Structure formats: structure tokens, C-alpha cells
C-alpha positions as CSV (number, residue, x, y, z in Angstrom):
1,M,-0.9,0.0,0.0
2,R,0.9,3.3,-1.4
3,L,0.1,5.8,1.9
4,E,0.8,9.2,1.8
5,C,1.1,12.1,4.4
6,T,1.8,15.3,5.9
7,G,5.7,14.9,7.7
8,D,3.8,15.7,11.1
9,A,2.7,12.4,10.6
10,L,5.2,10.0,9.2
11,F,7.2,11.6,12.3
12,L,4.2,10.4,14.0
13,A,4.4,7.2,13.3
14,L,8.4,7.3,12.7
15,V,8.6,7.7,16.9
16,S,5.9,4.9,17.5
17,M,8.0,2.2,15.9
18,I,11.0,3.7,17.8
19,Q,9.3,3.6,20.7
20,V,8.1,0.2,20.7
21,T,10.9,-1.3,18.8
22,R,13.9,0.2,20.2
23,P,12.8,3.0,22.6
24,T,16.9,3.9,23.5
25,L,17.3,6.1,20.2
26,L,14.8,9.1,21.5
27,K,16.7,11.5,23.7
28,P,15.8,13.8,25.6
29,A,16.1,17.5,24.1
30,D,15.0,20.7,24.1
31,G,11.3,20.8,25.0
32,G,11.0,17.5,23.7
33,F,13.6,14.2,21.6
34,D,15.7,14.0,19.2
35,V,15.8,10.3,16.8
36,D,19.2,8.4,17.2
37,V,19.2,6.0,14.4
38,S,22.4,5.6,14.2
39,P,23.1,2.7,16.5
40,L,20.6,0.4,13.7
41,L,22.6,1.9,11.3
42,H,26.0,0.0,12.0
43,Q,24.2,-2.7,13.3
44,K,24.3,-5.9,11.0
45,D,21.7,-7.7,11.2
46,L,18.1,-6.0,11.7
47,N,14.5,-7.6,12.4
48,E,11.9,-5.9,10.3
49,D,10.9,-3.2,12.2
50,E,13.6,-1.6,13.0
51,R,14.4,-2.0,8.8
52,L,10.4,-0.1,9.8
53,V,12.2,2.3,11.5
54,L,15.2,2.5,8.8
55,R,12.9,3.4,5.8
56,I,10.5,6.5,7.1
57,Y,13.6,8.1,8.8
58,G,14.8,7.8,5.2
59,V,11.6,9.1,3.4
60,L,11.4,11.2,6.2
61,S,15.7,12.5,5.4
62,A,15.0,12.5,2.1
63,S,12.2,15.3,2.0
64,T,12.6,19.1,1.7
65,D,9.3,20.7,3.6
66,K,7.7,18.6,1.2
67,P,3.8,19.1,2.0
68,K,3.6,15.3,0.9
69,L,5.1,13.0,1.5
70,A,4.8,9.2,0.8
71,I,6.2,5.0,1.8
72,D,5.5,2.1,0.1
73,L,4.2,-0.3,2.4
74,T,3.8,-3.9,2.1
75,P,1.1,-5.1,4.3
76,A,3.5,-7.1,7.1
77,E,4.9,-3.6,7.5
78,A,0.4,-1.9,7.8
79,T,0.7,-3.9,10.9
80,R,3.7,-3.8,12.2
81,L,2.5,0.2,12.4
82,D,-0.5,0.6,13.1
83,R,0.2,-2.0,16.1
84,A,2.8,0.5,17.1
85,L,0.8,2.9,17.2
86,A,-2.0,1.6,18.5
87,L,0.3,1.0,21.4
88,V,1.2,4.5,21.7
89,Q,-2.1,5.6,21.7
90,S,-3.3,3.7,24.3
91,A,-0.3,4.3,26.8
92,R,-0.8,7.3,28.1
93,S,-3.3,10.4,27.7
94,W,-3.0,13.1,24.3
95,P,-3.6,15.9,23.0
96,P,-6.8,15.8,20.9
97,D,-4.5,17.4,17.6
98,A,-2.6,14.2,18.4
99,L,-4.9,12.0,19.0
100,A,-6.9,12.7,15.8
101,L,-3.5,12.6,13.6
102,T,-3.1,9.4,15.0
103,S,-6.8,8.0,14.5
104,T,-6.2,9.6,10.2
105,L,-3.4,7.7,10.1
106,R,-4.1,4.4,11.5
107,E,-7.3,4.3,9.1
108,R,-5.8,4.7,6.7
109,L,-3.5,1.4,7.4
110,Q,-6.1,-0.4,7.8
111,H,-8.1,-0.3,4.1
């Protein structure tokens, strides 16, 4: 499936995948956090979730402030991403805009 979305939505997808795959890649920073995927880049054997993290990160890194980004996902990747979003969504209380973004992204992944 081809997932087309905003950079914010894809960043949310990346952070969700990292939170369920390797939370240590999220480093505290001023007012939020930074994403550091360098450990994955230097790792020889990656599992499917780690490969998906790198694919999403690659799309975000290659974007040049485009209003819409796209990534082609296999059905298994779409399921993994939906699962990660669901876990992160249920882990704590979210502001309404973040909740709406997550719900919209999950809905699109399930079609």
C-alpha cells in the first residue's frame, strides 16, 4: 500500500515505531526529544521493525519540506505500523490534535 501523509504524520509513525522497537533511539532534548538511528545504521542484522524504522526515517530525511510524503508499505509493514500506533496511543493521554492525527493514520493503514 502507498501511504501518503504529512511530515507530521510520518514523524508520528517513526516515533511510534521507535517507541515499541528501540526506545533508546529517542534522546531527551530541549522541549522534546531527538531521534538517533545511528545504532541501527551500524547494526548488521536488523529485524523487520528495525528495517521499517530505517525506511520511515529515510523518507523523512530525504524530504525537502514537501507538504506530502509517501512510503510504500507491504501489508505486514502496515500492520506493524498500525500496531505501534495503537500501543503508543493507548499508553497515555494525548492532546486532541495528536489523537486525531493518530486515528486518521491508523484508519488509512487499515484500508
